[in-house]
N, CA, C and O atoms as a CHARMM CRD file, in Angstrom:
* protein
*
  316
    1    1 MET  N    124.51700 123.54200 104.63500 PROA 1      0.00000
    2    1 MET  CA   125.63500 124.10500 104.76700 PROA 1      0.00000
    3    1 MET  C    124.91000 125.33300 104.51300 PROA 1      0.00000
    4    1 MET  O    125.07100 125.99100 105.54000 PROA 1      0.00000
    5    2 LEU  N    124.38600 125.82400 103.91800 PROA 2      0.00000
    6    2 LEU  CA   123.68800 126.80600 103.10900 PROA 2      0.00000
    7    2 LEU  C    122.79300 127.63900 103.96500 PROA 2      0.00000
    8    2 LEU  O    122.77500 128.85500 103.77400 PROA 2      0.00000
    9    3 SER  N    121.88900 126.98200 105.09000 PROA 3      0.00000
   10    3 SER  CA   121.74600 127.69000 106.08000 PROA 3      0.00000
   11    3 SER  C    122.78800 128.13000 107.05000 PROA 3      0.00000
   12    3 SER  O    122.76900 129.30500 107.41600 PROA 3      0.00000
   13    4 LEU  N    123.52100 127.47200 107.41700 PROA 4      0.00000
   14    4 LEU  CA   125.03900 128.45900 107.96500 PROA 4      0.00000
   15    4 LEU  C    125.66400 129.32300 107.64100 PROA 4      0.00000
   16    4 LEU  O    125.93100 130.20600 108.45500 PROA 4      0.00000
   17    5 THR  N    126.13400 129.38000 106.29700 PROA 5      0.00000
   18    5 THR  CA   127.07500 130.37500 105.01200 PROA 5      0.00000
   19    5 THR  C    126.03800 131.61900 105.14600 PROA 5      0.00000
   20    5 THR  O    126.08700 132.76400 105.59700 PROA 5      0.00000
   21    6 HSD  N    124.79800 130.55000 104.33500 PROA 6      0.00000
   22    6 HSD  CA   123.97700 132.29500 103.75300 PROA 6      0.00000
   23    6 HSD  C    122.41600 132.02900 104.42300 PROA 6      0.00000
   24    6 HSD  O    121.59500 131.29800 103.86800 PROA 6      0.00000
   25    7 PRO  N    122.16900 132.69900 105.62600 PROA 7      0.00000
   26    7 PRO  CA   121.03000 132.24800 105.79800 PROA 7      0.00000
   27    7 PRO  C    119.58800 132.73000 105.39300 PROA 7      0.00000
   28    7 PRO  O    118.50300 132.15400 105.31100 PROA 7      0.00000
   29    8 ILE  N    119.94200 133.80000 105.21100 PROA 8      0.00000
   30    8 ILE  CA   119.31000 134.63800 103.85300 PROA 8      0.00000
   31    8 ILE  C    118.48800 134.13800 102.73300 PROA 8      0.00000
   32    8 ILE  O    117.29600 133.95200 102.48900 PROA 8      0.00000
   33    9 ALA  N    119.90400 133.96400 102.02000 PROA 9      0.00000
   34    9 ALA  CA   119.25400 132.64100 101.03900 PROA 9      0.00000
   35    9 ALA  C    118.33700 131.62400 100.98800 PROA 9      0.00000
   36    9 ALA  O    117.41200 131.26200 100.26100 PROA 9      0.00000
   37   10 PHE  N    119.07700 131.16400 102.32800 PROA 10     0.00000
   38   10 PHE  CA   118.02400 129.67500 102.85800 PROA 10     0.00000
   39   10 PHE  C    116.85500 129.87600 103.04600 PROA 10     0.00000
   40   10 PHE  O    116.03400 129.06900 102.61000 PROA 10     0.00000
   41   11 LEU  N    116.52200 130.82100 103.63000 PROA 11     0.00000
   42   11 LEU  CA   115.20300 131.61500 104.31300 PROA 11     0.00000
   43   11 LEU  C    114.19500 131.64300 103.49400 PROA 11     0.00000
   44   11 LEU  O    113.17800 130.95200 103.53400 PROA 11     0.00000
   45   12 ILE  N    114.59000 132.73300 102.49000 PROA 12     0.00000
   46   12 ILE  CA   114.00900 133.21500 100.96500 PROA 12     0.00000
   47   12 ILE  C    113.73500 131.37700  99.90200 PROA 12     0.00000
   48   12 ILE  O    112.71100 131.14700  99.25800 PROA 12     0.00000
   49   13 ALA  N    114.66300 130.60600  99.99500 PROA 13     0.00000
   50   13 ALA  CA   114.72000 129.43300  99.39600 PROA 13     0.00000
   51   13 ALA  C    113.70100 128.25900  99.81700 PROA 13     0.00000
   52   13 ALA  O    113.20500 127.31000  99.21000 PROA 13     0.00000
   53   14 LEU  N    113.61500 128.75900 101.14200 PROA 14     0.00000
   54   14 LEU  CA   112.45300 127.85800 102.12100 PROA 14     0.00000
   55   14 LEU  C    111.36100 128.15200 101.77800 PROA 14     0.00000
   56   14 LEU  O    110.59000 127.42700 101.14900 PROA 14     0.00000
   57   15 ALA  N    111.10100 129.62000 102.27800 PROA 15     0.00000
   58   15 ALA  CA   109.88200 130.47400 101.30000 PROA 15     0.00000
   59   15 ALA  C    109.04300 129.86800 100.13300 PROA 15     0.00000
   60   15 ALA  O    107.82700 129.67500 100.13800 PROA 15     0.00000
   61   16 ILE  N    109.78800 129.64800  99.29100 PROA 16     0.00000
   62   16 ILE  CA   109.84400 129.73900  98.22500 PROA 16     0.00000
   63   16 ILE  C    108.97200 128.15900  98.35900 PROA 16     0.00000
   64   16 ILE  O    107.78100 127.85400  98.42500 PROA 16     0.00000
   65   17 PHE  N    110.26300 127.39100  98.35600 PROA 17     0.00000
   66   17 PHE  CA   109.32700 125.88800  98.60700 PROA 17     0.00000
   67   17 PHE  C    108.64700 125.28600  99.08900 PROA 17     0.00000
   68   17 PHE  O    108.44100 124.08800  98.89800 PROA 17     0.00000
   69   18 ILE  N    108.01000 126.18900 100.02500 PROA 18     0.00000
   70   18 ILE  CA   107.24600 125.88300 100.97000 PROA 18     0.00000
   71   18 ILE  C    105.64800 126.10100 100.43000 PROA 18     0.00000
   72   18 ILE  O    104.67800 125.36400 100.60500 PROA 18     0.00000
   73   19 ALA  N    105.75600 127.54000  99.62500 PROA 19     0.00000
   74   19 ALA  CA   105.12900 128.24800  98.75200 PROA 19     0.00000
   75   19 ALA  C    104.37800 127.42400  97.66000 PROA 19     0.00000
   76   19 ALA  O    103.18200 127.42000  97.36700 PROA 19     0.00000
   77   20 LEU  N    105.70400 126.54500  97.01200 PROA 20     0.00000
   78   20 LEU  CA   105.18700 125.86100  95.78700 PROA 20     0.00000
   79   20 LEU  C    105.10700 124.46200  96.11400 PROA 20     0.00000
   80   20 LEU  O    105.04000 123.63600  95.20400 PROA 20     0.00000
   81   21 ALA  N    105.10800 124.12700  97.28300 PROA 21     0.00000
   82   21 ALA  CA   104.98600 122.53700  97.76600 PROA 21     0.00000
   83   21 ALA  C    102.61000 122.59600  98.72800 PROA 21     0.00000
   84   21 ALA  O    101.82400 121.65200  98.80100 PROA 21     0.00000
   85   22 ILE  N    102.40900 124.01700  99.16900 PROA 22     0.00000
   86   22 ILE  CA   101.04100 124.13900  99.10700 PROA 22     0.00000
   87   22 ILE  C    100.38100 124.36500  97.86700 PROA 22     0.00000
   88   22 ILE  O     99.17200 124.21100  98.04300 PROA 22     0.00000
   89   23 TRP  N    100.63500 124.65100  96.74400 PROA 23     0.00000
   90   23 TRP  CA    99.78200 125.24700  96.10700 PROA 23     0.00000
   91   23 TRP  C    100.13300 124.06900  94.86800 PROA 23     0.00000
   92   23 TRP  O     99.51200 124.09900  93.80600 PROA 23     0.00000
   93   24 LEU  N    101.25900 122.98000  95.16000 PROA 24     0.00000
   94   24 LEU  CA   101.24300 122.08500  94.25400 PROA 24     0.00000
   95   24 LEU  C    100.64900 120.68600  94.69800 PROA 24     0.00000
   96   24 LEU  O    100.11600 119.79800  94.03200 PROA 24     0.00000
   97   25 ILE  N    100.97400 120.81300  96.31100 PROA 25     0.00000
   98   25 ILE  CA   100.29300 119.04500  96.76600 PROA 25     0.00000
   99   25 ILE  C     98.87700 118.85000  96.11800 PROA 25     0.00000
  100   25 ILE  O     98.72100 117.95500  95.28700 PROA 25     0.00000
  101   26 PRO  N     97.71500 119.77500  96.53300 PROA 26     0.00000
  102   26 PRO  CA    96.23100 119.59300  95.78400 PROA 26     0.00000
  103   26 PRO  C     96.46800 119.27100  94.55800 PROA 26     0.00000
  104   26 PRO  O     95.82300 118.28000  94.21700 PROA 26     0.00000
  105   27 LYS  N     97.19800 119.74800  93.68000 PROA 27     0.00000
  106   27 LYS  CA    97.13300 119.12100  92.49900 PROA 27     0.00000
  107   27 LYS  C     97.78500 118.11100  91.79000 PROA 27     0.00000
  108   27 LYS  O     97.32600 117.69300  90.72700 PROA 27     0.00000
  109   28 ILE  N     98.61200 117.76600  92.18900 PROA 28     0.00000
  110   28 ILE  CA    98.86100 116.29700  92.73500 PROA 28     0.00000
  111   28 ILE  C     98.16600 115.34600  92.91000 PROA 28     0.00000
  112   28 ILE  O     98.00300 114.40300  92.13600 PROA 28     0.00000
  113   29 TRP  N     97.54500 115.56700  94.28000 PROA 29     0.00000
  114   29 TRP  CA    96.62800 114.55300  95.23800 PROA 29     0.00000
  115   29 TRP  C     95.02900 114.68400  94.16900 PROA 29     0.00000
  116   29 TRP  O     94.30400 113.71000  94.37200 PROA 29     0.00000
  117   30 ARG  N     94.60600 115.41900  93.42000 PROA 30     0.00000
  118   30 ARG  CA    93.53900 115.24000  92.27100 PROA 30     0.00000
  119   30 ARG  C     94.48800 114.62400  91.19900 PROA 30     0.00000
  120   30 ARG  O     93.95600 113.57700  90.83100 PROA 30     0.00000
  121   31 GLY  N     95.52100 114.79700  90.62000 PROA 31     0.00000
  122   31 GLY  CA    95.83300 114.17400  88.87600 PROA 31     0.00000
  123   31 GLY  C     95.79300 112.19600  89.91400 PROA 31     0.00000
  124   31 GLY  O     95.66900 111.06900  89.43300 PROA 31     0.00000
  125   32 ILE  N     95.94200 112.60200  91.21100 PROA 32     0.00000
  126   32 ILE  CA    96.31600 110.88500  91.47400 PROA 32     0.00000
  127   32 ILE  C     94.95100 109.80300  91.36500 PROA 32     0.00000
  128   32 ILE  O     94.83700 108.68200  90.86800 PROA 32     0.00000
  129   33 LYS  N     93.76200 110.92700  92.25100 PROA 33     0.00000
  130   33 LYS  CA    92.94100 110.38800  92.47400 PROA 33     0.00000
  131   33 LYS  C     91.91800 110.23700  90.92900 PROA 33     0.00000
  132   33 LYS  O     90.90400 109.58200  90.69200 PROA 33     0.00000
  133   34 VAL  N     92.72100 111.14800  90.11700 PROA 34     0.00000
  134   34 VAL  CA    92.32500 110.85500  88.44100 PROA 34     0.00000
  135   34 VAL  C     92.41200 109.44000  88.29500 PROA 34     0.00000
  136   34 VAL  O     91.58400 108.53200  88.36100 PROA 34     0.00000
  137   35 VAL  N     93.84900 109.50700  88.04100 PROA 35     0.00000
  138   35 VAL  CA    94.32100 108.17900  87.53200 PROA 35     0.00000
  139   35 VAL  C     93.61800 107.34800  88.25500 PROA 35     0.00000
  140   35 VAL  O     92.66500 107.10200  87.51600 PROA 35     0.00000
  141   36 PHE  N     93.42100 106.56100  89.53700 PROA 36     0.00000
  142   36 PHE  CA    93.27300 105.88300  90.09300 PROA 36     0.00000
  143   36 PHE  C     91.53900 105.59000  89.76300 PROA 36     0.00000
  144   36 PHE  O     90.97500 104.51300  89.56800 PROA 36     0.00000
  145   37 GLY  N     91.13500 106.58400  89.78200 PROA 37     0.00000
  146   37 GLY  CA    89.35100 106.70000  89.02600 PROA 37     0.00000
  147   37 GLY  C     89.33300 106.00900  88.10900 PROA 37     0.00000
  148   37 GLY  O     88.40500 105.20700  88.00800 PROA 37     0.00000
  149   38 LYS  N     90.33600 106.07100  87.12600 PROA 38     0.00000
  150   38 LYS  CA    89.94600 105.72700  85.63800 PROA 38     0.00000
  151   38 LYS  C     90.78000 104.36100  85.63000 PROA 38     0.00000
  152   38 LYS  O     90.52700 103.45500  84.83600 PROA 38     0.00000
  153   39 LEU  N     91.89200 104.28900  86.67600 PROA 39     0.00000
  154   39 LEU  CA    91.80800 102.46400  86.87900 PROA 39     0.00000
  155   39 LEU  C     90.85000 101.79400  86.87900 PROA 39     0.00000
  156   39 LEU  O     90.54000 100.95800  86.02900 PROA 39     0.00000
  157   40 MET  N     89.96100 102.25500  88.36300 PROA 40     0.00000
  158   40 MET  CA    89.13000 101.62700  88.66500 PROA 40     0.00000
  159   40 MET  C     87.66100 100.99200  87.99500 PROA 40     0.00000
  160   40 MET  O     87.01700  99.97000  88.22900 PROA 40     0.00000
  161   41 ARG  N     87.49300 102.08800  87.08700 PROA 41     0.00000
  162   41 ARG  CA    86.62100 102.15200  86.19800 PROA 41     0.00000
  163   41 ARG  C     87.50600 101.14600  84.69600 PROA 41     0.00000
  164   41 ARG  O     86.69800 100.85300  83.81500 PROA 41     0.00000
  165   42 LEU  N     88.30400 100.88700  84.54800 PROA 42     0.00000
  166   42 LEU  CA    89.16300 100.01100  83.59900 PROA 42     0.00000
  167   42 LEU  C     89.09700  99.06300  84.00500 PROA 42     0.00000
  168   42 LEU  O     89.33000  98.13500  83.23000 PROA 42     0.00000
  169   43 PHE  N     88.77700  98.76200  85.31200 PROA 43     0.00000
  170   43 PHE  CA    88.98000  96.90900  85.67800 PROA 43     0.00000
  171   43 PHE  C     87.53400  96.84900  86.20700 PROA 43     0.00000
  172   43 PHE  O     87.26100  95.86600  86.89600 PROA 43     0.00000
  173   44 GLY  N     86.44000  97.88600  85.95000 PROA 44     0.00000
  174   44 GLY  CA    85.12000  97.03500  87.07800 PROA 44     0.00000
  175   44 GLY  C     85.28300  97.73200  87.91300 PROA 44     0.00000
  176   44 GLY  O     84.13100  98.15800  88.00100 PROA 44     0.00000
  177   45 VAL  N     85.82900  98.25000  88.67600 PROA 45     0.00000
  178   45 VAL  CA    85.06000  98.59400  89.80400 PROA 45     0.00000
  179   45 VAL  C     84.62700  99.91600  90.31400 PROA 45     0.00000
  180   45 VAL  O     85.14100 101.03400  90.36100 PROA 45     0.00000
  181   46 LYS  N     83.17700  99.24400  90.78300 PROA 46     0.00000
  182   46 LYS  CA    82.62100 100.32800  91.47200 PROA 46     0.00000
  183   46 LYS  C     82.64300 101.04300  92.34900 PROA 46     0.00000
  184   46 LYS  O     82.62800 100.51100  93.45900 PROA 46     0.00000
  185   47 THR  N     82.69300 102.74500  92.27500 PROA 47     0.00000
  186   47 THR  CA    83.14300 103.52900  93.08400 PROA 47     0.00000
  187   47 THR  C     81.75900 103.94600  94.17300 PROA 47     0.00000
  188   47 THR  O     80.58900 103.85200  93.80200 PROA 47     0.00000
  189   48 ALA  N     82.02000 104.23700  95.03600 PROA 48     0.00000
  190   48 ALA  CA    80.97000 104.74300  96.16500 PROA 48     0.00000
  191   48 ALA  C     80.17000 105.75300  95.45200 PROA 48     0.00000
  192   48 ALA  O     80.95600 105.97000  94.53100 PROA 48     0.00000
  193   49 ASP  N     78.93100 106.70500  95.17000 PROA 49     0.00000
  194   49 ASP  CA    79.29700 107.83000  95.14200 PROA 49     0.00000
  195   49 ASP  C     78.70100 108.52100  96.69400 PROA 49     0.00000
  196   49 ASP  O     78.21700 108.09000  97.74000 PROA 49     0.00000
  197   50 PRO  N     79.01900 109.65300  96.18700 PROA 50     0.00000
  198   50 PRO  CA    79.19200 110.66600  96.79700 PROA 50     0.00000
  199   50 PRO  C     77.80300 110.91000  97.70400 PROA 50     0.00000
  200   50 PRO  O     76.72600 110.80800  97.11700 PROA 50     0.00000
  201   51 PRO  N     77.82200 111.18900  98.93900 PROA 51     0.00000
  202   51 PRO  CA    76.61300 111.00400  99.69300 PROA 51     0.00000
  203   51 PRO  C     75.66400 112.87800  99.27000 PROA 51     0.00000
  204   51 PRO  O     76.25000 113.95800  99.19900 PROA 51     0.00000
  205   52 GLU  N     74.20400 112.64400  99.08200 PROA 52     0.00000
  206   52 GLU  CA    73.60900 113.31100  98.72800 PROA 52     0.00000
  207   52 GLU  C     73.54900 114.74900  99.51900 PROA 52     0.00000
  208   52 GLU  O     73.24600 114.62800 100.70700 PROA 52     0.00000
  209   53 GLN  N     73.71400 115.68600  99.20200 PROA 53     0.00000
  210   53 GLN  CA    73.69800 117.26900  99.74900 PROA 53     0.00000
  211   53 GLN  C     72.36000 117.37800 100.36400 PROA 53     0.00000
  212   53 GLN  O     71.59800 117.47400  99.40100 PROA 53     0.00000
  213   54 PRO  N     71.80900 117.40600 101.22600 PROA 54     0.00000
  214   54 PRO  CA    70.58300 117.82400 102.11100 PROA 54     0.00000
  215   54 PRO  C     70.63300 119.61300 101.85000 PROA 54     0.00000
  216   54 PRO  O     71.54600 120.43700 101.90800 PROA 54     0.00000
  217   55 SER  N     69.53500 119.67800 101.62000 PROA 55     0.00000
  218   55 SER  CA    68.65200 120.98100 101.35200 PROA 55     0.00000
  219   55 SER  C     67.66800 121.13300 102.07100 PROA 55     0.00000
  220   55 SER  O     66.89900 120.25000 102.45100 PROA 55     0.00000
  221   56 ALA  N     67.62300 122.45000 102.34100 PROA 56     0.00000
  222   56 ALA  CA    66.83000 122.83800 103.30900 PROA 56     0.00000
  223   56 ALA  C     65.01400 122.76300 102.72500 PROA 56     0.00000
  224   56 ALA  O     64.13200 122.47800 103.53400 PROA 56     0.00000
  225   57 ASP  N     64.76700 122.99600 101.57300 PROA 57     0.00000
  226   57 ASP  CA    63.57200 122.81100 100.80900 PROA 57     0.00000
  227   57 ASP  C     63.71800 122.77000  99.65600 PROA 57     0.00000
  228   57 ASP  O     64.10600 123.72000  98.97600 PROA 57     0.00000
  229   58 LYS  N     63.38900 121.49700  99.18100 PROA 58     0.00000
  230   58 LYS  CA    63.45700 121.08500  98.07600 PROA 58     0.00000
  231   58 LYS  C     62.54800 121.93700  97.15300 PROA 58     0.00000
  232   58 LYS  O     63.03800 121.96600  96.02400 PROA 58     0.00000
  233   59 ASP  N     61.61000 122.50900  97.22600 PROA 59     0.00000
  234   59 ASP  CA    60.35900 122.81000  96.44700 PROA 59     0.00000
  235   59 ASP  C     60.58700 124.35100  96.35500 PROA 59     0.00000
  236   59 ASP  O     59.88500 125.09100  95.66600 PROA 59     0.00000
  237   60 ALA  N     61.78400 124.81300  97.22500 PROA 60     0.00000
  238   60 ALA  CA    61.94800 126.04900  96.80900 PROA 60     0.00000
  239   60 ALA  C     63.20900 126.25000  95.51800 PROA 60     0.00000
  240   60 ALA  O     63.50700 127.26000  94.88100 PROA 60     0.00000
  241   61 LEU  N     63.68300 125.06300  95.46500 PROA 61     0.00000
  242   61 LEU  CA    64.29700 124.90300  94.17800 PROA 61     0.00000
  243   61 LEU  C     63.20900 124.94500  92.77400 PROA 61     0.00000
  244   61 LEU  O     63.28100 125.85900  91.95300 PROA 61     0.00000
  245   62 PHE  N     62.60400 124.25800  92.70300 PROA 62     0.00000
  246   62 PHE  CA    61.50500 124.03500  91.64700 PROA 62     0.00000
  247   62 PHE  C     61.40700 125.18100  90.95100 PROA 62     0.00000
  248   62 PHE  O     61.94800 126.14200  91.49900 PROA 62     0.00000
  249   63 ASP  N     61.03400 125.32700  90.20700 PROA 63     0.00000
  250   63 ASP  CA    60.56100 126.72000  89.18300 PROA 63     0.00000
  251   63 ASP  C     59.52100 126.15800  88.18100 PROA 63     0.00000
  252   63 ASP  O     59.69200 125.75500  87.03100 PROA 63     0.00000
  253   64 PRO  N     58.34000 126.24500  88.96700 PROA 64     0.00000
  254   64 PRO  CA    56.88900 125.93300  88.09000 PROA 64     0.00000
  255   64 PRO  C     56.94600 126.46700  86.36000 PROA 64     0.00000
  256   64 PRO  O     56.29700 126.00400  85.42200 PROA 64     0.00000
  257   65 ARG  N     57.64200 127.24000  86.35200 PROA 65     0.00000
  258   65 ARG  CA    58.07300 127.78000  84.75700 PROA 65     0.00000
  259   65 ARG  C     58.59200 126.89000  83.82700 PROA 65     0.00000
  260   65 ARG  O     58.24200 126.67200  82.66700 PROA 65     0.00000
  261   66 LEU  N     59.74800 126.25800  84.71000 PROA 66     0.00000
  262   66 LEU  CA    60.48900 125.50500  83.90100 PROA 66     0.00000
  263   66 LEU  C     59.59900 123.66400  83.43200 PROA 66     0.00000
  264   66 LEU  O     59.92400 122.70000  84.12500 PROA 66     0.00000
  265   67 LEU  N     58.78500 123.50600  82.51700 PROA 67     0.00000
  266   67 LEU  CA    58.23500 122.56100  82.55800 PROA 67     0.00000
  267   67 LEU  C     59.27900 121.59900  81.65400 PROA 67     0.00000
  268   67 LEU  O     60.11900 122.03900  80.87000 PROA 67     0.00000
  269   68 ARG  N     58.95600 119.78600  82.03100 PROA 68     0.00000
  270   68 ARG  CA    60.10700 119.23200  81.00500 PROA 68     0.00000
  271   68 ARG  C     58.79100 118.83500  79.62400 PROA 68     0.00000
  272   68 ARG  O     57.74500 118.25000  79.90700 PROA 68     0.00000
  273   69 ASP  N     59.18000 119.34800  77.99800 PROA 69     0.00000
  274   69 ASP  CA    58.46600 118.83200  77.28800 PROA 69     0.00000
  275   69 ASP  C     58.77100 117.27300  76.71200 PROA 69     0.00000
  276   69 ASP  O     59.96800 117.09400  76.48400 PROA 69     0.00000
  277   70 LYS  N     58.04200 116.30600  76.48200 PROA 70     0.00000
  278   70 LYS  CA    58.30500 115.05800  76.22600 PROA 70     0.00000
  279   70 LYS  C     59.08300 114.99100  75.17900 PROA 70     0.00000
  280   70 LYS  O     59.97100 114.15300  75.02100 PROA 70     0.00000
  281   71 ASN  N     58.83200 115.73000  74.53900 PROA 71     0.00000
  282   71 ASN  CA    59.36200 115.42400  72.89300 PROA 71     0.00000
  283   71 ASN  C     60.74500 116.48700  72.75800 PROA 71     0.00000
  284   71 ASN  O     61.56600 116.32200  71.85600 PROA 71     0.00000
  285   72 ALA  N     60.86100 117.47800  73.67800 PROA 72     0.00000
  286   72 ALA  CA    62.35300 117.97000  73.60400 PROA 72     0.00000
  287   72 ALA  C     63.38000 117.08200  74.82100 PROA 72     0.00000
  288   72 ALA  O     63.25200 116.29100  75.75600 PROA 72     0.00000
  289   73 ASP  N     64.49000 117.86900  74.03400 PROA 73     0.00000
  290   73 ASP  CA    65.75200 117.59800  75.01200 PROA 73     0.00000
  291   73 ASP  C     65.83500 117.78500  76.24800 PROA 73     0.00000
  292   73 ASP  O     66.12600 117.05800  77.19800 PROA 73     0.00000
  293   74 GLY  N     65.29900 119.74600  76.03700 PROA 74     0.00000
  294   74 GLY  CA    65.76000 120.20800  77.66200 PROA 74     0.00000
  295   74 GLY  C     64.24400 120.71600  78.14400 PROA 74     0.00000
  296   74 GLY  O     63.17800 120.36400  77.63700 PROA 74     0.00000
  297   75 PRO  N     64.45100 121.71800  79.35500 PROA 75     0.00000
  298   75 PRO  CA    63.47500 122.19300  79.54000 PROA 75     0.00000
  299   75 PRO  C     62.80800 123.29200  78.99000 PROA 75     0.00000
  300   75 PRO  O     63.63600 124.16600  78.73500 PROA 75     0.00000
  301   76 ARG  N     61.91500 123.55400  78.75900 PROA 76     0.00000
  302   76 ARG  CA    61.12600 124.40600  78.54200 PROA 76     0.00000
  303   76 ARG  C     60.54100 125.44100  79.16500 PROA 76     0.00000
  304   76 ARG  O     59.55500 125.09400  79.81500 PROA 76     0.00000
  305   77 ARG  N     60.90100 127.09500  79.21800 PROA 77     0.00000
  306   77 ARG  CA    59.72400 127.73400  79.33900 PROA 77     0.00000
  307   77 ARG  C     58.93200 128.16800  79.03900 PROA 77     0.00000
  308   77 ARG  O     59.10600 128.77800  77.98400 PROA 77     0.00000
  309   78 ILE  N     57.42000 128.24600  79.65600 PROA 78     0.00000
  310   78 ILE  CA    56.10100 128.79300  79.57800 PROA 78     0.00000
  311   78 ILE  C     55.63500 129.59900  80.48700 PROA 78     0.00000
  312   78 ILE  O     55.27900 129.45600  81.65700 PROA 78     0.00000
  313   79 GLU  N     55.70900 130.65300  79.60300 PROA 79     0.00000
  314   79 GLU  CA    55.02400 131.93400  80.04200 PROA 79     0.00000
  315   79 GLU  C     53.41700 132.07000  79.78100 PROA 79     0.00000
  316   79 GLU  O     52.82100 133.09200  80.12100 PROA 79     0.00000
């Protein structure tokens, strides 16, 4: 009935509702996926790994100055 008696107020309320839905639905969906992912891990169900992203040139990403030291925890810069 609001749409018939006060059409401007109805359109403003509708626009606010649509904007909130557009903002909130992805967050709710992400939360649902997190909850179900945790439940699946709790019950021992393995999830599929995401497919590896193809790269144009894997050697282009390698920096020869960064070499891994066998005794260190992370990469070490050699100059």
